[in-house]
Structures are given as C-alpha cells and as structure tokens.
DRENPA-3360 file (N, C-alpha, C; in nm, 2 decimals, always signed):
BEGIN
1 = XXXXXXXX = -14.93/+4.69/-9.64/-14.95/+4.73/-9.78/-15.04/+4.86/-9.78 ~ -15.00/+4.96/-9.86/-15.07/+5.08/-9.86/-15.18/+5.07/-9.98 ~ -15.27/+5.17/-9.98/-15.37/+5.17/-10.08/-15.30/+5.21/-10.22 ~ -15.36/+5.16/-10.33/-15.30/+5.17/-10.46/-15.37/+5.28/-10.54 ~ -15.29/+5.34/-10.63/-15.34/+5.43/-10.73/-15.31/+5.38/-10.87 ~ -15.40/+5.42/-10.96/-15.38/+5.37/-11.10/-15.33/+5.49/-11.19 ~ -15.24/+5.46/-11.28/-15.20/+5.32/-11.33/-15.11/+5.25/-11.23 ~ -15.13/+5.12/-11.22/-15.05/+5.04/-11.13/-14.90/+5.03/-11.18;
9 = XXXXXXXX = -14.81/+5.06/-11.09/-14.67/+5.06/-11.13/-14.62/+4.92/-11.16 ~ -14.50/+4.90/-11.22/-14.44/+4.77/-11.23/-14.43/+4.70/-11.10 ~ -14.39/+4.77/-11.00/-14.37/+4.71/-10.87/-14.50/+4.66/-10.80 ~ -14.61/+4.74/-10.83/-14.73/+4.70/-10.77/-14.81/+4.59/-10.83 ~ -14.78/+4.56/-10.96/-14.85/+4.45/-11.03/-14.76/+4.36/-11.11 ~ -14.71/+4.41/-11.22/-14.65/+4.32/-11.32/-14.52/+4.25/-11.26 ~ -14.44/+4.32/-11.18/-14.32/+4.25/-11.13/-14.35/+4.14/-11.04 ~ -14.47/+4.13/-10.98/-14.51/+4.02/-10.89/-14.58/+3.90/-10.95;
17 = XXXXXXXX = -14.59/+3.91/-11.09/-14.66/+3.80/-11.16/-14.56/+3.69/-11.19 ~ -14.59/+3.56/-11.16/-14.51/+3.44/-11.19/-14.55/+3.40/-11.33 ~ -14.49/+3.46/-11.43/-14.53/+3.44/-11.57/-14.48/+3.31/-11.62 ~ -14.57/+3.23/-11.68/-14.54/+3.10/-11.74/-14.52/+3.12/-11.89 ~ -14.60/+3.20/-11.95/-14.59/+3.22/-12.10/-14.64/+3.37/-12.13 ~ -14.56/+3.43/-12.22/-14.59/+3.57/-12.25/-14.59/+3.58/-12.40 ~ -14.70/+3.64/-12.46/-14.71/+3.67/-12.60/-14.69/+3.83/-12.61 ~ -14.61/+3.87/-12.70/-14.58/+4.02/-12.71/-14.56/+4.05/-12.86;
25 = XXXXXXXX = -14.64/+4.14/-12.91/-14.65/+4.17/-13.05/-14.68/+4.31/-13.07 ~ -14.66/+4.36/-13.19/-14.69/+4.50/-13.23/-14.80/+4.49/-13.34 ~ -14.91/+4.56/-13.31/-15.02/+4.56/-13.41/-14.98/+4.63/-13.54 ~ -15.05/+4.60/-13.64/-15.03/+4.67/-13.77/-15.12/+4.79/-13.79 ~ -15.25/+4.77/-13.75/-15.35/+4.88/-13.76/-15.36/+4.94/-13.90 ~ -15.37/+4.86/-14.00/-15.39/+4.91/-14.14/-15.51/+4.85/-14.20 ~ -15.55/+4.92/-14.31/-15.65/+4.87/-14.40/-15.59/+4.85/-14.54 ~ -15.63/+4.74/-14.60/-15.58/+4.71/-14.73/-15.69/+4.68/-14.83;
33 = XXXXXXXX = -15.67/+4.72/-14.95/-15.76/+4.69/-15.06/-15.68/+4.65/-15.18 ~ -15.74/+4.61/-15.29/-15.67/+4.57/-15.41/-15.74/+4.64/-15.53 ~ -15.67/+4.71/-15.61/-15.73/+4.77/-15.73/-15.74/+4.68/-15.85 ~ -15.79/+4.73/-15.95/-15.81/+4.65/-16.07/-15.68/+4.60/-16.14 ~ -15.57/+4.67/-16.11/-15.45/+4.62/-16.16/-15.37/+4.53/-16.08 ~ -15.44/+4.48/-15.97/-15.37/+4.38/-15.88/-15.28/+4.44/-15.78 ~ -15.28/+4.57/-15.77/-15.19/+4.64/-15.67/-15.26/+4.64/-15.54 ~ -15.19/+4.60/-15.43/-15.24/+4.61/-15.30/-15.22/+4.75/-15.24;
41 = XXXXXXXX = -15.33/+4.81/-15.20/-15.32/+4.95/-15.14/-15.34/+4.94/-14.99 ~ -15.24/+5.00/-14.92/-15.25/+4.99/-14.77/-15.25/+5.13/-14.72 ~ -15.34/+5.15/-14.62/-15.35/+5.28/-14.55/-15.35/+5.26/-14.40 ~ -15.28/+5.35/-14.33/-15.28/+5.35/-14.18/-15.41/+5.39/-14.12 ~ -15.46/+5.32/-14.02/-15.58/+5.35/-13.95/-15.55/+5.42/-13.82 ~ -15.43/+5.41/-13.77/-15.40/+5.46/-13.64/-15.26/+5.42/-13.59 ~ -15.22/+5.45/-13.47/-15.09/+5.42/-13.42/-15.07/+5.26/-13.40 ~ -14.95/+5.22/-13.42/-14.92/+5.08/-13.39/-14.90/+5.07/-13.24;
49 = XXXXXXXX = -14.97/+4.97/-13.18/-14.97/+4.95/-13.04/-14.92/+4.81/-13.00 ~ -14.85/+4.80/-12.88/-14.81/+4.67/-12.83/-14.93/+4.60/-12.77 ~ -14.94/+4.47/-12.80/-15.04/+4.39/-12.74/-14.99/+4.25/-12.72 ~ -15.06/+4.17/-12.64/-15.01/+4.03/-12.61/-15.10/+3.96/-12.51 ~ -15.04/+3.85/-12.46/-15.11/+3.77/-12.36/-15.02/+3.73/-12.25 ~ -15.08/+3.71/-12.13/-15.00/+3.67/-12.02/-15.07/+3.54/-11.95 ~ -14.99/+3.44/-11.93/-15.04/+3.32/-11.86/-14.95/+3.29/-11.74 ~ -15.01/+3.29/-11.62/-14.93/+3.26/-11.50/-14.91/+3.12/-11.48;
57 = XXXXXXXX = -14.80/+3.09/-11.41/-14.76/+2.95/-11.37/-14.86/+2.90/-11.26 ~ -14.88/+2.77/-11.25/-14.95/+2.72/-11.14/-14.89/+2.75/-11.01 ~ -14.97/+2.77/-10.91/-14.92/+2.80/-10.78/-15.02/+2.76/-10.67 ~ -14.99/+2.77/-10.55/-15.09/+2.74/-10.44/-15.20/+2.85/-10.45 ~ -15.31/+2.82/-10.40/-15.42/+2.92/-10.40/-15.38/+3.04/-10.33 ~ -15.32/+3.03/-10.21/-15.28/+3.14/-10.13/-15.17/+3.22/-10.20 ~ -15.09/+3.15/-10.28/-14.98/+3.23/-10.35/-15.03/+3.30/-10.47 ~ -15.15/+3.27/-10.52/-15.20/+3.34/-10.64/-15.32/+3.43/-10.61;
65 = XXXXXXXX = -15.38/+3.42/-10.50/-15.51/+3.50/-10.49/-15.48/+3.65/-10.48 ~ -15.37/+3.70/-10.42/-15.35/+3.84/-10.42/-15.33/+3.90/-10.56 ~ -15.25/+3.83/-10.64/-15.22/+3.88/-10.78/-15.35/+3.87/-10.86 ~ -15.43/+3.77/-10.84/-15.56/+3.76/-10.91/-15.66/+3.87/-10.87 ~ -15.65/+3.91/-10.74/-15.74/+4.01/-10.69/-15.70/+4.15/-10.76 ~ -15.57/+4.17/-10.78/-15.52/+4.29/-10.84/-15.57/+4.29/-10.99 ~ -15.55/+4.17/-11.05/-15.60/+4.16/-11.19/-15.75/+4.19/-11.20 ~ -15.82/+4.14/-11.11/-15.97/+4.17/-11.11/-16.00/+4.31/-11.10;
73 = XXXXXXXX = -15.92/+4.39/-11.02/-15.94/+4.53/-11.01/-15.92/+4.60/-11.14 ~ -15.83/+4.55/-11.22/-15.80/+4.61/-11.35/-15.90/+4.58/-11.46 ~ -16.00/+4.50/-11.43/-16.11/+4.47/-11.52/-16.22/+4.57/-11.51 ~ -16.18/+4.70/-11.48/-16.27/+4.81/-11.46/-16.23/+4.92/-11.56 ~ -16.33/+4.97/-11.63/-16.31/+5.07/-11.73/-16.21/+5.19/-11.68 ~ -16.11/+5.21/-11.76/-16.02/+5.32/-11.74/-15.90/+5.28/-11.65 ~ -15.90/+5.16/-11.59/-15.79/+5.13/-11.51/-15.68/+5.06/-11.59 ~ -15.56/+5.11/-11.57/-15.44/+5.06/-11.65/-15.33/+5.03/-11.56;
81 = XXXXXXXX = -15.22/+4.97/-11.62/-15.11/+4.93/-11.55/-14.99/+4.94/-11.64 ~ -14.87/+4.94/-11.58/-14.74/+4.95/-11.66/-14.69/+4.81/-11.67 ~ -14.64/+4.78/-11.80/-14.60/+4.64/-11.83/-14.47/+4.65/-11.91 ~ -14.38/+4.56/-11.87/-14.24/+4.56/-11.94/-14.23/+4.42/-12.00 ~ -14.16/+4.41/-12.12/-14.14/+4.28/-12.18/-14.05/+4.20/-12.10 ~ -14.10/+4.10/-12.03/-14.02/+4.03/-11.92/-13.89/+3.98/-11.97 ~ -13.88/+3.92/-12.08/-13.75/+3.86/-12.13/-13.66/+3.96/-12.19 ~ -13.70/+4.08/-12.20/-13.62/+4.19/-12.26/-13.61/+4.31/-12.18;
89 = XXXXXXXX = -13.60/+4.29/-12.05/-13.60/+4.40/-11.96/-13.46/+4.47/-11.94 ~ -13.36/+4.41/-12.00/-13.23/+4.47/-12.00/-13.17/+4.46/-12.14 ~ -13.08/+4.55/-12.18/-13.02/+4.54/-12.31/-12.94/+4.41/-12.31 ~ -12.93/+4.35/-12.43/-12.87/+4.21/-12.44/-12.72/+4.22/-12.40 ~ -12.65/+4.33/-12.43/-12.51/+4.34/-12.39/-12.49/+4.39/-12.25 ~ -12.59/+4.42/-12.18/-12.59/+4.47/-12.04/-12.69/+4.41/-11.96 ~ -12.68/+4.27/-11.93/-12.79/+4.20/-11.88/-12.83/+4.22/-11.74 ~ -12.75/+4.31/-11.66/-12.80/+4.35/-11.53/-12.80/+4.50/-11.51;
97 = XXXXXXXX = -12.77/+4.57/-11.62/-12.78/+4.72/-11.62/-12.65/+4.78/-11.55 ~ -12.55/+4.70/-11.52/-12.44/+4.76/-11.45/-12.35/+4.84/-11.54 ~ -12.34/+4.81/-11.66/-12.26/+4.89/-11.76/-12.32/+5.03/-11.78 ~ -12.45/+5.04/-11.78/-12.52/+5.16/-11.79/-12.50/+5.25/-11.67 ~ -12.51/+5.18/-11.55/-12.48/+5.24/-11.43/-12.57/+5.36/-11.40 ~ -12.51/+5.47/-11.36/-12.58/+5.59/-11.33/-12.60/+5.68/-11.45 ~ -12.57/+5.64/-11.57/-12.59/+5.72/-11.69/-12.74/+5.75/-11.70 ~ -12.76/+5.87/-11.76/-12.90/+5.91/-11.78/-12.93/+5.94/-11.93;
105 = XXXXXXXX = -12.95/+5.84/-12.01/-12.97/+5.86/-12.15/-13.10/+5.94/-12.18 ~ -13.10/+6.01/-12.30/-13.22/+6.08/-12.33/-13.22/+6.09/-12.49 ~ -13.33/+6.14/-12.54/-13.35/+6.16/-12.68/-13.28/+6.29/-12.73 ~ -13.22/+6.28/-12.85/-13.16/+6.40/-12.90/-13.23/+6.44/-13.03 ~ -13.30/+6.56/-13.02/-13.37/+6.62/-13.14/-13.45/+6.51/-13.21 ~ -13.54/+6.44/-13.15/-13.62/+6.34/-13.22/-13.72/+6.40/-13.32 ~ -13.75/+6.33/-13.42/-13.84/+6.37/-13.52/-13.96/+6.27/-13.52 ~ -14.08/+6.32/-13.48/-14.20/+6.24/-13.48/-14.23/+6.18/-13.61;
113 = XXXXXXXX = -14.26/+6.05/-13.62/-14.29/+5.98/-13.75/-14.17/+5.92/-13.81 ~ -14.05/+5.95/-13.76/-13.93/+5.89/-13.82/-13.90/+5.76/-13.74 ~ -13.83/+5.66/-13.81/-13.79/+5.54/-13.73/-13.65/+5.54/-13.69 ~ -13.58/+5.66/-13.71/-13.44/+5.68/-13.67/-13.44/+5.79/-13.56 ~ -13.36/+5.76/-13.45/-13.35/+5.85/-13.35/-13.21/+5.84/-13.28 ~ -13.16/+5.95/-13.23/-13.03/+5.95/-13.16/-13.05/+5.95/-13.01 ~ -12.98/+5.86/-12.95/-12.98/+5.85/-12.80/-12.86/+5.92/-12.75 ~ -12.86/+6.00/-12.65/-12.75/+6.07/-12.60/-12.73/+6.04/-12.45;
121 = XXXXXXXX = -12.62/+6.07/-12.39/-12.60/+6.05/-12.25/-12.56/+5.91/-12.21 ~ -12.52/+5.83/-12.31/-12.48/+5.69/-12.29/-12.34/+5.68/-12.25 ~ -12.29/+5.57/-12.18/-12.15/+5.55/-12.15/-12.08/+5.53/-12.29 ~ -11.96/+5.59/-12.30/-11.88/+5.57/-12.42/-11.86/+5.42/-12.45 ~ -11.89/+5.39/-12.58/-11.88/+5.25/-12.62/-12.00/+5.16/-12.59 ~ -12.11/+5.22/-12.53/-12.22/+5.14/-12.49/-12.28/+5.07/-12.61 ~ -12.32/+4.95/-12.59/-12.36/+4.86/-12.70/-12.51/+4.83/-12.69 ~ -12.59/+4.88/-12.78/-12.73/+4.84/-12.80/-12.74/+4.75/-12.92;
129 = XXXXXXXX = -12.84/+4.66/-12.92/-12.85/+4.56/-13.03/-12.99/+4.55/-13.07 ~ -13.01/+4.49/-13.19/-13.14/+4.47/-13.25/-13.22/+4.38/-13.15 ~ -13.34/+4.42/-13.12/-13.42/+4.34/-13.02/-13.43/+4.41/-12.88 ~ -13.34/+4.50/-12.85/-13.34/+4.58/-12.73/-13.46/+4.67/-12.73 ~ -13.51/+4.71/-12.62/-13.62/+4.80/-12.61/-13.58/+4.93/-12.53 ~ -13.65/+5.04/-12.55/-13.64/+5.15/-12.46/-13.77/+5.22/-12.46 ~ -13.80/+5.30/-12.35/-13.92/+5.38/-12.34/-13.90/+5.52/-12.29 ~ -13.99/+5.60/-12.31/-13.99/+5.74/-12.26/-14.12/+5.80/-12.25;
137 = XXXXXXXX = -14.14/+5.90/-12.17/-14.26/+5.97/-12.16/-14.27/+6.09/-12.25 ~ -14.39/+6.13/-12.29/-14.40/+6.25/-12.38/-14.54/+6.30/-12.36 ~ -14.56/+6.43/-12.40/-14.69/+6.49/-12.39/-14.73/+6.53/-12.25 ~ -14.85/+6.59/-12.23/-14.90/+6.63/-12.10/-15.05/+6.63/-12.11 ~ -15.11/+6.60/-11.99/-15.26/+6.60/-11.98/-15.33/+6.52/-12.09 ~ -15.31/+6.39/-12.09/-15.23/+6.31/-12.00/-15.08/+6.29/-12.05 ~ -15.00/+6.25/-11.96/-14.86/+6.21/-12.00/-14.88/+6.07/-12.07 ~ -14.81/+6.06/-12.18/-14.82/+5.93/-12.26/-14.68/+5.86/-12.25;
145 = XXXXXXXX = -14.69/+5.73/-12.28/-14.56/+5.65/-12.26/-14.54/+5.57/-12.39 ~ -14.42/+5.59/-12.45/-14.38/+5.53/-12.57/-14.29/+5.41/-12.54 ~ -14.31/+5.30/-12.61/-14.22/+5.18/-12.60/-14.17/+5.15/-12.74 ~ -14.04/+5.14/-12.76/-13.99/+5.11/-12.89/-13.89/+5.00/-12.89 ~ -13.88/+4.92/-13.00/-13.78/+4.81/-13.01/-13.69/+4.85/-13.12 ~ -13.56/+4.83/-13.09/-13.45/+4.86/-13.19/-13.44/+4.74/-13.28 ~ -13.43/+4.78/-13.41/-13.40/+4.68/-13.51/-13.28/+4.70/-13.59 ~ -13.21/+4.81/-13.58/-13.08/+4.84/-13.64/-13.01/+4.95/-13.56;
153 = XXXXXXXX = -12.87/+4.94/-13.56/-12.79/+5.03/-13.47/-12.68/+5.07/-13.56 ~ -12.64/+5.20/-13.54/-12.53/+5.26/-13.62/-12.39/+5.21/-13.57 ~ -12.38/+5.15/-13.46/-12.25/+5.11/-13.40/-12.26/+5.10/-13.25 ~ -12.16/+5.15/-13.18/-12.16/+5.17/-13.04/-12.16/+5.32/-13.01 ~ -12.19/+5.35/-12.88/-12.20/+5.49/-12.85/-12.06/+5.56/-12.87 ~ -12.06/+5.68/-12.93/-11.94/+5.74/-12.96/-11.88/+5.82/-12.84 ~ -11.77/+5.89/-12.86/-11.70/+5.96/-12.76/-11.79/+6.06/-12.68 ~ -11.90/+6.11/-12.75/-11.99/+6.20/-12.69/-12.11/+6.13/-12.62;
161 = XXXXXXXX = -12.10/+6.00/-12.62/-12.21/+5.92/-12.56/-12.34/+5.91/-12.64 ~ -12.32/+5.93/-12.78/-12.44/+5.93/-12.86/-12.44/+5.81/-12.95 ~ -12.56/+5.76/-12.99/-12.58/+5.64/-13.07/-12.71/+5.66/-13.15 ~ -12.70/+5.63/-13.27/-12.82/+5.64/-13.36/-12.88/+5.50/-13.37 ~ -13.01/+5.49/-13.35/-13.08/+5.36/-13.36/-13.20/+5.37/-13.45 ~ -13.25/+5.26/-13.50/-13.37/+5.25/-13.59/-13.47/+5.16/-13.51 ~ -13.59/+5.21/-13.50/-13.69/+5.15/-13.41/-13.82/+5.12/-13.48 ~ -13.90/+5.03/-13.41/-14.04/+5.01/-13.44/-14.11/+5.03/-13.30;
169 = XXXXXXXX = -14.23/+5.09/-13.30/-14.29/+5.17/-13.41/-14.21/+5.30/-13.43 ~ -14.25/+5.38/-13.53/-14.18/+5.51/-13.55/-14.19/+5.59/-13.43 ~ -14.10/+5.69/-13.41/-14.10/+5.78/-13.29/-14.24/+5.85/-13.28 ~ -14.30/+5.85/-13.16/-14.42/+5.91/-13.14/-14.42/+6.07/-13.17 ~ -14.52/+6.12/-13.23/-14.54/+6.27/-13.24/-14.55/+6.32/-13.10 ~ -14.47/+6.43/-13.07/-14.47/+6.49/-12.94/-14.35/+6.45/-12.86 ~ -14.27/+6.36/-12.91/-14.14/+6.33/-12.84/-14.05/+6.45/-12.83 ~ -14.00/+6.48/-12.72/-13.93/+6.60/-12.69/-13.77/+6.58/-12.69;
177 = XXXXXXXX = -13.70/+6.68/-12.73/-13.56/+6.68/-12.72/-13.52/+6.68/-12.57 ~ -13.43/+6.59/-12.53/-13.39/+6.57/-12.39/-13.48/+6.48/-12.31 ~ -13.59/+6.42/-12.37/-13.67/+6.33/-12.29/-13.59/+6.22/-12.24 ~ -13.61/+6.19/-12.11/-13.54/+6.08/-12.04/-13.58/+5.94/-12.10 ~ -13.48/+5.86/-12.13/-13.50/+5.73/-12.19/-13.47/+5.62/-12.09 ~ -13.56/+5.53/-12.08/-13.55/+5.41/-11.99/-13.50/+5.29/-12.07 ~ -13.38/+5.24/-12.04/-13.33/+5.12/-12.10/-13.34/+5.00/-12.01 ~ -13.34/+5.02/-11.88/-13.36/+4.91/-11.79/-13.50/+4.90/-11.74;
185 = XXXXXXXX = -13.57/+4.79/-11.77/-13.71/+4.77/-11.75/-13.79/+4.88/-11.82 ~ -13.77/+4.89/-11.95/-13.86/+4.98/-12.03/-14.00/+4.93/-12.02 ~ -14.10/+5.02/-12.04/-14.24/+4.98/-12.02/-14.33/+5.06/-12.10 ~ -14.46/+5.01/-12.11/-14.56/+5.08/-12.17/-14.68/+5.08/-12.07 ~ -14.78/+5.17/-12.10/-14.91/+5.16/-12.02/-15.00/+5.07/-12.10 ~ -15.07/+4.98/-12.03/-15.16/+4.88/-12.09/-15.29/+4.87/-12.01 ~ -15.38/+4.80/-12.08/-15.51/+4.77/-12.02/-15.54/+4.62/-12.05 ~ -15.62/+4.56/-11.97/-15.67/+4.42/-12.00/-15.77/+4.43/-12.10;
193 = XXXXXXXX = -15.76/+4.35/-12.21/-15.86/+4.35/-12.31/-15.99/+4.29/-12.26 ~ -16.10/+4.36/-12.27/-16.23/+4.31/-12.22/-16.26/+4.17/-12.28 ~ -16.31/+4.08/-12.19/-16.35/+3.95/-12.23/-16.23/+3.85/-12.23 ~ -16.11/+3.90/-12.21/-16.00/+3.80/-12.23/-15.95/+3.74/-12.10 ~ -16.00/+3.79/-11.98/-15.95/+3.73/-11.85/-16.01/+3.60/-11.83 ~ -15.92/+3.51/-11.79/-15.97/+3.37/-11.75/-15.91/+3.35/-11.61 ~ -16.00/+3.33/-11.51/-15.96/+3.30/-11.37/-15.89/+3.17/-11.35 ~ -15.81/+3.16/-11.25/-15.74/+3.03/-11.22/-15.85/+2.92/-11.18;
201 = XXXXXXXX = -15.81/+2.80/-11.21/-15.90/+2.69/-11.17/-15.83/+2.62/-11.05 ~ -15.90/+2.61/-10.94/-15.84/+2.56/-10.81/-15.85/+2.41/-10.80 ~ -15.74/+2.34/-10.79/-15.74/+2.20/-10.77/-15.72/+2.17/-10.62 ~ -15.69/+2.04/-10.59/-15.67/+2.00/-10.45/-15.54/+2.06/-10.39 ~ -15.44/+2.07/-10.47/-15.31/+2.12/-10.42/-15.27/+2.25/-10.48 ~ -15.30/+2.27/-10.61/-15.25/+2.39/-10.67/-15.36/+2.46/-10.75 ~ -15.34/+2.59/-10.78/-15.43/+2.66/-10.87/-15.37/+2.68/-11.00 ~ -15.44/+2.65/-11.11/-15.39/+2.68/-11.24/-15.38/+2.83/-11.26;
209 = XXXXXXXX = -15.27/+2.87/-11.32/-15.25/+3.02/-11.33/-15.36/+3.09/-11.42 ~ -15.40/+3.21/-11.37/-15.50/+3.28/-11.45/-15.43/+3.35/-11.57 ~ -15.51/+3.40/-11.66/-15.45/+3.45/-11.78/-15.53/+3.57/-11.83 ~ -15.47/+3.65/-11.91/-15.54/+3.77/-11.97/-15.46/+3.82/-12.10 ~ -15.53/+3.89/-12.18/-15.47/+3.96/-12.29/-15.46/+4.11/-12.26 ~ -15.36/+4.18/-12.31/-15.35/+4.32/-12.29/-15.33/+4.40/-12.41 ~ -15.35/+4.52/-12.41/-15.31/+4.61/-12.52/-15.26/+4.75/-12.47 ~ -15.16/+4.80/-12.53/-15.10/+4.93/-12.49/-15.21/+5.04/-12.51;
217 = XXX = -15.21/+5.13/-12.42/-15.29/+5.25/-12.44/-15.21/+5.37/-12.43 ~ -15.24/+5.48/-12.51/-15.17/+5.60/-12.51/-15.23/+5.71/-12.43 ~ -15.34/+5.67/-12.35/-15.41/+5.76/-12.26/-15.40/+5.72/-12.12;
% end
C-alpha cells in the first residue's frame, strides 16, 4: 500500500467500508420568521449541502481496524474524502453502467441557480429517472464538486444524445458548459462532522462497527 493524499478517493476509503446503515439527506440551510399577518418568511442562509450518517457492519477486529484507522486520520481539520450514495451509485435503468458504456456525458450551457439543466453526450434513448444522481467538478483553486439528484426528466435522450433534467440542489454557480458529468458512482467531497465519530466496541469474537456523521464541503 502506498502513502495517501487527501482528499481520499472513493477507492482509498469509502469503497472499502462495509456499510450496514446509511443516512443521506440534503440540508435546507434557511431561516424563517413569521410576520404579524401570519405569513411565514423564509430566507436562504447558504448553499444546500448533502449530509448524513454511516454505520459499519460488525466484523472481526482485524477486518475493521484498517478502515477505522483511515477514519481516525480524517478526524483532523481540513482532511476530506469523496463519498458516493451507496444505494444509488448507478442510474436505476442502467444498474451496472453497461448501457452508458464509453459515452462521455457533459453539461450543456448550464445556468447557475437554475434547477433545470441539459445533459449532452448520452447514448440515444438513454433513460434517467427521478432519484438518479450525477456529479461534476467546477471552479478552480480549489476545484469544487457538485452532486445533484434528479427529480424530474423530460423523457429519454434524443437523437442528439441530449436530455433535460430537473435537479436538487439547484445547479451550482460556476458550472461550465461542457463540464464532464459522472453518472456512475457520482460523488461529493465530505468531511466527518466533529464530535460524531464513535469507535467500534470490541467483543470476544467480533467488533461492533464504528460510525460517523458527514457533511459535504465545497472547499
């Protein structure tokens, strides 16, 4: 095994976790008040970010200590890792990625702040569905990583390989025309939430899986 650099790739950390339970949600990040007329006023405080929790399955101590050591290394300020929604790593209609094949989808003229975007470079007739995810990189110094979930689709990819989808959160400001889109194992950059890590408890035969909470970071 070679020495590691941060952020830890999917292969270096998340792909090796034996996940027993996963919580995956999108923050609201809003403030609300109520005026004298009973109207609820809502204002955005910042970007909506993915957050959740990971609980590992019980394992032998030897089977778990390497993963726990990596997790311990991430409990250091500024250290991050890439994370993919385990149960949604492939489009629902393409459960092994074979239909996508060697296609290289990308964004077409994205508008930051809009929840509608066109994907191009898809196989003709390619089917994306509500609940599917995709990710892409944007910006520089640092490079940032956006992860979006589709909640509505215009149909199937047309003869030009284009498909319009509606997503949460809204498309990030700085998203560029032609930015490469990841549909197979889409990911975000995340950090362990301070104070959330719980080490495994070691029994006579097995170790209870360790757990932690995470939150997406855009830096």
